[in-house]
C-alpha positions as CSV (number, residue, x, y, z in Angstrom):
1,X,41.1,3.9,-83.3
2,X,39.1,1.7,-85.7
3,X,36.6,-0.6,-83.8
4,X,36.3,-4.2,-85.1
5,X,33.2,-4.8,-87.1
6,X,30.1,-6.2,-85.4
7,X,30.7,-4.4,-82.1
8,X,28.0,-2.2,-80.6
9,X,28.7,1.2,-79.3
10,X,28.7,1.3,-75.5
11,X,26.3,3.7,-73.7
12,X,27.8,6.0,-71.2
13,X,27.3,4.8,-67.6
14,X,24.6,6.7,-65.8
15,X,25.9,8.8,-62.9
16,X,23.7,8.4,-59.8
17,X,24.0,11.3,-57.3
18,X,24.7,10.2,-53.7
19,X,21.7,10.0,-51.4
20,X,21.5,12.6,-48.8
21,X,19.8,11.3,-45.6
22,X,18.6,14.1,-43.4
23,X,19.5,13.5,-39.8
24,X,18.5,15.4,-36.7
25,X,21.3,16.8,-34.6
26,X,22.6,14.0,-32.4
27,X,21.9,16.0,-29.2
28,X,18.2,16.3,-30.0
29,X,17.1,12.8,-31.1
30,X,18.3,10.9,-28.0
31,X,16.7,13.4,-25.7
32,X,13.4,13.1,-27.5
33,X,13.6,9.3,-27.4
34,X,14.4,9.3,-23.7
35,X,11.5,11.7,-23.0
36,X,9.1,9.5,-24.9
37,X,10.3,6.4,-23.0
38,X,10.0,8.2,-19.7
39,X,6.4,9.3,-20.5
40,X,5.5,5.7,-21.5
41,X,6.9,4.3,-18.3
42,X,5.1,6.9,-16.2
43,X,1.8,6.0,-18.0
44,X,2.4,2.3,-17.4
45,X,3.2,2.9,-13.7
46,X,0.2,5.1,-13.2
47,X,-2.1,2.6,-14.9
48,X,-0.7,-0.3,-12.8
49,X,-1.1,1.7,-9.5
50,X,-4.7,2.7,-10.5
51,X,-5.6,-0.9,-11.1
52,X,-4.0,-2.0,-7.9
53,X,-5.7,0.7,-5.8
54,X,-9.1,0.1,-7.2
55,X,-8.8,-3.7,-7.0
56,X,-7.9,-3.5,-3.3
57,X,-10.6,-0.9,-2.8
58,X,-13.3,-3.3,-4.1
59,X,-11.8,-6.0,-1.8
60,X,-12.3,-3.8,1.3
61,X,-15.7,-2.7,0.1
62,X,-16.7,-6.3,0.0
63,X,-15.4,-6.8,3.5
64,X,-17.4,-3.9,4.8
65,X,-20.6,-5.0,3.1
66,X,-20.3,-8.6,4.5
67,X,-19.4,-7.3,8.0
68,X,-22.4,-5.0,8.2
69,X,-24.7,-7.6,6.7
70,X,-23.6,-10.2,9.2
71,X,-23.8,-7.8,12.1
72,X,-27.4,-6.9,11.3
73,X,-28.4,-10.5,10.6
74,X,-26.7,-12.6,13.3
75,X,-24.8,-10.2,15.6
76,X,-21.1,-9.7,16.1
77,X,-20.5,-13.5,16.6
78,X,-21.0,-14.1,12.9
79,X,-18.9,-11.2,11.5
80,X,-15.6,-13.1,11.1
81,X,-17.2,-16.1,9.4
82,X,-18.7,-13.7,6.9
83,X,-15.6,-11.8,6.1
84,X,-12.8,-14.3,6.6
85,X,-11.7,-14.9,3.0
86,X,-12.1,-11.4,1.6
87,X,-10.4,-10.0,4.7
88,X,-7.4,-12.2,4.3
89,X,-7.1,-11.5,0.6
90,X,-7.5,-7.7,0.9
91,X,-5.1,-7.5,3.8
92,X,-2.5,-9.8,2.3
93,X,-2.6,-7.7,-0.9
94,X,-1.0,-4.9,1.1
95,X,2.3,-6.9,0.9
96,X,2.6,-5.5,-2.6
97,X,3.0,-2.1,-1.1
98,X,6.3,-3.2,0.3
99,X,7.4,-4.2,-3.2
100,X,6.2,-0.9,-4.6
101,X,8.5,0.9,-2.2
102,X,11.4,-1.3,-2.9
103,X,11.3,-0.8,-6.7
104,X,10.4,2.9,-6.4
105,X,6.8,2.9,-7.7
106,X,5.7,4.9,-4.7
107,X,7.4,7.4,-2.3
108,X,6.7,5.4,0.8
109,X,9.9,4.2,2.6
110,X,10.0,0.4,3.2
111,X,11.3,1.1,6.7
112,X,7.9,2.6,7.6
113,X,5.7,0.4,5.4
114,X,7.0,-3.0,6.6
115,X,6.2,-2.7,10.3
116,X,2.8,-1.2,9.6
117,X,1.7,-3.9,7.2
118,X,3.4,-6.6,9.3
119,X,1.3,-5.7,12.4
120,X,-1.9,-5.9,10.3
121,X,-0.9,-9.3,9.0
122,X,0.0,-10.5,12.5
123,X,-3.5,-9.8,13.7
124,X,-5.1,-11.2,10.5
125,X,-3.1,-14.5,10.4
126,X,-1.3,-14.8,13.7
127,X,-4.4,-14.1,15.9
128,X,-7.7,-14.4,14.1
129,X,-6.8,-17.2,11.7
130,X,-4.6,-19.1,14.2
131,X,-6.9,-19.0,17.2
132,X,-10.6,-19.5,16.4
133,X,-11.5,-18.7,20.0
134,X,-11.0,-15.0,19.3
135,X,-13.3,-14.8,16.2
136,X,-16.6,-14.3,18.0
137,X,-15.5,-11.5,20.2
138,X,-17.2,-8.1,19.6
139,X,-13.8,-6.5,19.0
140,X,-13.6,-8.3,15.7
141,X,-16.6,-6.2,14.5
142,X,-15.0,-2.9,15.5
143,X,-11.7,-4.1,14.0
144,X,-13.1,-5.1,10.6
145,X,-15.3,-2.0,10.3
146,X,-12.4,0.4,11.3
147,X,-10.0,-1.3,8.9
148,X,-12.4,-1.4,6.0
149,X,-13.6,2.2,6.2
150,X,-10.0,3.4,6.5
151,X,-8.8,1.4,3.5
152,X,-11.9,2.2,1.3
153,X,-11.1,5.9,1.8
154,X,-7.4,5.5,1.3
155,X,-7.4,3.3,-1.8
156,X,-10.2,5.3,-3.5
157,X,-8.2,8.5,-2.8
158,X,-5.1,7.3,-4.4
159,X,-6.9,5.4,-7.2
160,X,-8.7,8.6,-8.1
161,X,-5.4,10.5,-8.1
162,X,-3.8,8.0,-10.4
163,X,-6.7,8.2,-12.9
164,X,-7.4,11.9,-12.9
165,X,-4.3,13.5,-11.4
166,X,-6.2,14.8,-8.3
167,X,-9.0,13.8,-5.9
168,X,-12.2,15.7,-5.1
169,X,-12.1,17.9,-2.0
170,X,-14.6,15.7,-0.2
171,X,-12.5,12.7,-0.6
172,X,-9.4,14.7,0.5
173,X,-11.2,15.7,3.6
174,X,-12.1,12.1,4.4
175,X,-8.6,11.0,3.8
176,X,-7.1,13.3,6.4
177,X,-10.0,13.3,8.9
178,X,-11.1,9.7,9.2
179,X,-8.2,8.8,11.5
180,X,-9.8,10.9,14.2
181,X,-12.4,8.1,14.7
182,X,-10.9,5.1,13.0
183,X,-7.5,5.3,14.7
184,X,-8.7,4.9,18.3
185,X,-11.3,2.2,17.5
186,X,-9.0,0.3,15.2
187,X,-5.9,0.2,17.3
188,X,-7.8,-0.5,20.5
189,X,-9.4,-3.5,18.8
190,X,-6.1,-4.8,17.6
191,X,-4.5,-4.5,21.0
192,X,-7.6,-6.0,22.7
193,X,-7.7,-9.1,20.4
194,X,-4.0,-9.8,20.9
195,X,-4.5,-9.6,24.6
196,X,-7.5,-11.9,24.5
197,X,-5.6,-14.4,22.4
198,X,-2.7,-14.6,24.9
199,X,-4.5,-17.2,27.1
200,X,-5.2,-19.4,24.1
201,X,-1.6,-19.0,22.8
202,X,-0.2,-20.0,26.1
203,X,-2.5,-23.0,26.5
204,X,-2.0,-24.4,23.0
205,X,1.7,-23.6,22.7
206,X,1.0,-23.2,19.0
207,X,4.0,-22.1,16.9
208,X,6.4,-22.7,19.8
209,X,9.7,-24.5,19.3
210,X,11.0,-26.3,22.3
211,X,14.5,-27.6,22.9
212,X,16.2,-29.9,22.4
213,X,16.1,-29.9,18.7
214,X,18.6,-30.2,15.8
215,X,18.7,-26.4,15.4
216,X,19.5,-25.8,19.1
217,X,16.9,-23.0,19.0
218,X,13.7,-22.2,20.9
219,X,10.9,-19.9,20.3
220,X,7.8,-19.0,22.4
221,X,4.9,-17.5,20.5
222,X,3.3,-16.4,23.8
223,X,6.3,-14.1,24.7
224,X,6.6,-13.0,21.1
225,X,3.0,-11.8,21.2
226,X,3.6,-10.0,24.4
227,X,6.5,-8.3,22.7
228,X,4.2,-7.2,19.9
229,X,1.9,-5.7,22.5
230,X,4.8,-3.8,24.1
231,X,5.7,-2.4,20.6
232,X,2.1,-1.2,20.2
233,X,2.4,1.1,23.2
234,X,5.0,3.4,21.8
235,X,3.7,2.9,18.3
236,X,0.3,4.1,19.3
237,X,1.2,7.7,18.8
238,X,2.7,7.1,15.4
239,X,-0.7,6.1,14.0
240,X,0.7,3.1,12.1
241,X,-2.5,1.5,10.8
242,X,-4.2,4.7,9.8
243,X,-1.2,6.3,8.0
244,X,-1.0,9.1,5.5
245,X,1.6,7.2,3.5
246,X,1.0,7.3,-0.2
247,X,0.3,4.4,-2.5
248,X,0.4,6.7,-5.4
249,X,3.1,7.9,-7.9
250,X,1.7,11.4,-8.2
251,X,3.0,14.1,-5.9
252,X,0.5,15.8,-3.7
253,X,0.4,19.1,-1.9
254,X,-1.2,17.3,1.1
255,X,1.4,14.5,1.4
256,X,2.7,14.3,4.9
257,X,6.3,13.8,5.9
258,X,6.6,10.0,6.3
259,X,10.2,10.3,7.6
260,X,9.0,12.6,10.4
261,X,6.2,10.1,11.3
262,X,8.7,7.3,11.4
263,X,11.4,9.1,13.4
264,X,8.9,10.3,16.0
265,X,7.4,6.9,16.8
266,X,6.6,6.7,20.4
267,X,6.4,10.5,21.0
268,X,3.4,11.4,23.2
269,X,2.9,14.4,21.0
270,X,2.5,12.5,17.8
271,X,-1.3,12.6,17.7
272,X,-1.1,16.4,18.1
273,X,1.5,16.5,15.4
274,X,-0.8,14.6,13.1
275,X,-3.7,17.0,13.8
276,X,-1.4,19.8,12.9
277,X,-0.4,18.1,9.6
278,X,-4.0,17.5,8.8
279,X,-4.8,21.2,9.3
280,X,-1.8,22.1,7.0
281,X,-2.9,19.5,4.4
282,X,-6.4,20.8,4.2
283,X,-5.2,24.4,4.1
284,X,-2.9,23.6,1.3
285,X,-5.7,22.0,-0.7
286,X,-7.7,25.2,-0.5
287,X,-4.9,27.3,-1.8
288,X,-3.7,24.8,-4.5
């Protein structure tokens, strides 16, 4: 056909080849993404637990320093006044260990962690803070020193594991041997201070709720404290305050069976059982 004059010839349209986007097999990419996310979460968890363990470690180190300094300067009567605030902060920080167990950051069961931390808080706040008459007793010195040495070893052990993946053998030995001395001195101090406080609790009627009241409810702190003392008796052989429970996310060849410790509470053979577990833990560390 004849084109009308004045028209330009049209160029042929350029043909663009389709883009080929390389893609990994669908079964590989999600797996790699999930693995990377899991590694990131594990690193964040370990970093948090390392910071937590070392922060509480320094808190208990401060308690020990102030306690020894006051003991040397003014005797046992001035120990509590020197350590009161750092002791309260360091001990109350252990409440986070319950949350760690609830959200799965650590392997410690909440059923075992809760009564152990609760008993410590009862002595810290329910006895020493609530009844100043108990603060100048010599048992406060043995209590604070036993607690602080135990916790300095425990938190440094797990803090080191979180940072480096393992702890030195010397720290491992301390971790599973300090209870031999710290357990009897610490628990006897706790029981002794609660017993000493009973007379002041009864005389002051502090925290008691008497009837009649709008809730139709009564509560006697004196009898509640006696109940706590009675719980200590069977709990003595479960070693609640000087536990081998982990505040760490990393598995350990020397981790003791927490469920066994919890189920056997009150057994007269528990202290012997713990000695056996200590022997096993230290033997495993040599062969690891």
